[in-house]
N, C-alpha and C positions, 0 to 999 in steps of 0.2 A: 633439565633443559628447560631454557626459558624462550618458548616460542612466541613470536610477534606475530600481528596481522601483517600478511603480505598477499602477493598475488598466488591463487591456486591454493588458499587455506580456506578452509570452511570454518565459519566464525559464529559464535553463538553469542547473542546479547540480552540481556536482561534490560528491557527499556521501559519507558513512559513516555506519553506525548501530551503535552499541555498547550493551552492557548496562550498568548501574550500575557495575558492576566492572570496565569497561573491555575485555571481550569483544567482539571483533567479531561482529555478527550479521548485518550485511549490508555487503559491502565497496563496494556501489554502482559496479560493473564499467561499467555504462551510466550517463551522467550523466542526471539527472531534468529533463524539459523539462515544462513547463506553463504554461497561460493563468492569470496573475495576476489576482486581484480577486474572490474569492468565489464562484467557479465549482465549487468542491469539487473540483479537481483534485489536491489536495494538501491534507495535515492543518492545520487553521485555525491552530494553534500555529505552525508553521513558516511559513505564509504571513504570519502578521502579523510574525515575527520577520525576514524578509527584505524586507518593505515598506520602500521607501525606501533600500534598499542599492544600491552601485553595483557595476559589475564588479571583481572582485577582493577584495571586501570578504566576510567570514566569519561564520557565526553558530553559537552551539551552543543547542540547544533540549533541555532535559531535559523528558520527557513521561510522565505517569503513564499506565498502562494505559487509562484512560478518555480520555485525549487522544491515544491511538494505536489500537491493534487490539482496544481492548476487555478487558474482565475476562475472565477464563477462565470458561466455563460448562460446568459438569460436565453439563447437561441435553443438550449437543452431542456426548456421547460414547455409542455405541452397540455393543453386544456383537451379533455375527450368527454364524449358522452357518457354517461353512467351506465347504460344499459349495454355497454361493450364490455364489461367487467363482470366477473362472478359475483353471487349475491352477497357473500361473507367478506367483501373487500373492506379492508382497513388501513388506516394511514400506516406507512412503513412497509407495505407489502413491496415485493419486488417482481417486475414484469421484463421480459425482453424485447425490445422493439428496434426498428431500423432507424438510422439516422438518415435524413433526407439531405444529402451532402450535393448542392447545386454544381460544386466545381469539378466532380469526376463521376464516372458511370458506378464506381464500387460504394456498395451501402455498407456501412458498419453497424454492427449490432451492437446496441446500447443497452445497459441495465438501467429501466426506470425505476425510481421509488415514488409510491404515492404518497405525496406531501399535503393533500387535502381533497376532502370529498364535501361537496355542498350541492344541495338539491339534486338536479339531474347531471352535474358536472363533476369531473375528476381532474386533478392537478397531478401530472406526472413530471418527475425531475430526473434526467440523466446525468446532473453533476454529481461529483464524489460528494459525500457529505461534509467533507471537510476542504472543498473547494471554495477558493477566494480567502481562506484563512491562514494568516501567518501562523506557524506553528513553533514549538519549542521541544526537541527531540531529545530526551538524556537518557543515555545507556552505558552500560557496564559490559565488557569483554568477560564472558565467564567461561568460554573455551575455544580452543584453536586446534585445528588438526591439518596435516596436509590432505588436500583434495586426492580423491583416486583419479587414476587417468580417465575411467568412464564420465566421472565428474566433469572433468575438464574438457573433455570432448563433448559432452552434451550441454556444457555452460551453464548447469545448476547442480545444485546438491542434490544427493539421492537419500532419501528417509532410510533405506534398508540397509545402510553400513553398520555392522556392529562396530563399538568401539575397540572391541579388544581384537579383533581380526588383524592379523599382519600379512 
């Protein structure tokens, strides 16, 4: 039986992501496995591109920043005093912080990455490392299986499903 990517199938993709100059951004060491059909498990543009494809078929999707990780937002960059951080601080370390959103009372928890340490200041950036970058996502469908009732109800695939269980 030749299955195709359709709503309520669990799809496995071998993928890689490059910038527009062809520089590798994500080698995709682990395959991407997701529940297909508008469950927000994957970027909508990619889901659209693989819809209807069969095992072994490949697609390449060129995404603008707003199709992928969003535009770079300078307001998500903060400079803090060095003495508020542990001694073994390094560029690349991550910390949780609260977003100060003036529009509403809800505070969002953001992950801040240390991007610079200078004298007594630390620069923190809550933008995704790929924010503001147009990206090229290339993938090949390597497996497709029907989703279980639980997966459909929960809106995401489950890792503990054994492939040979019926």
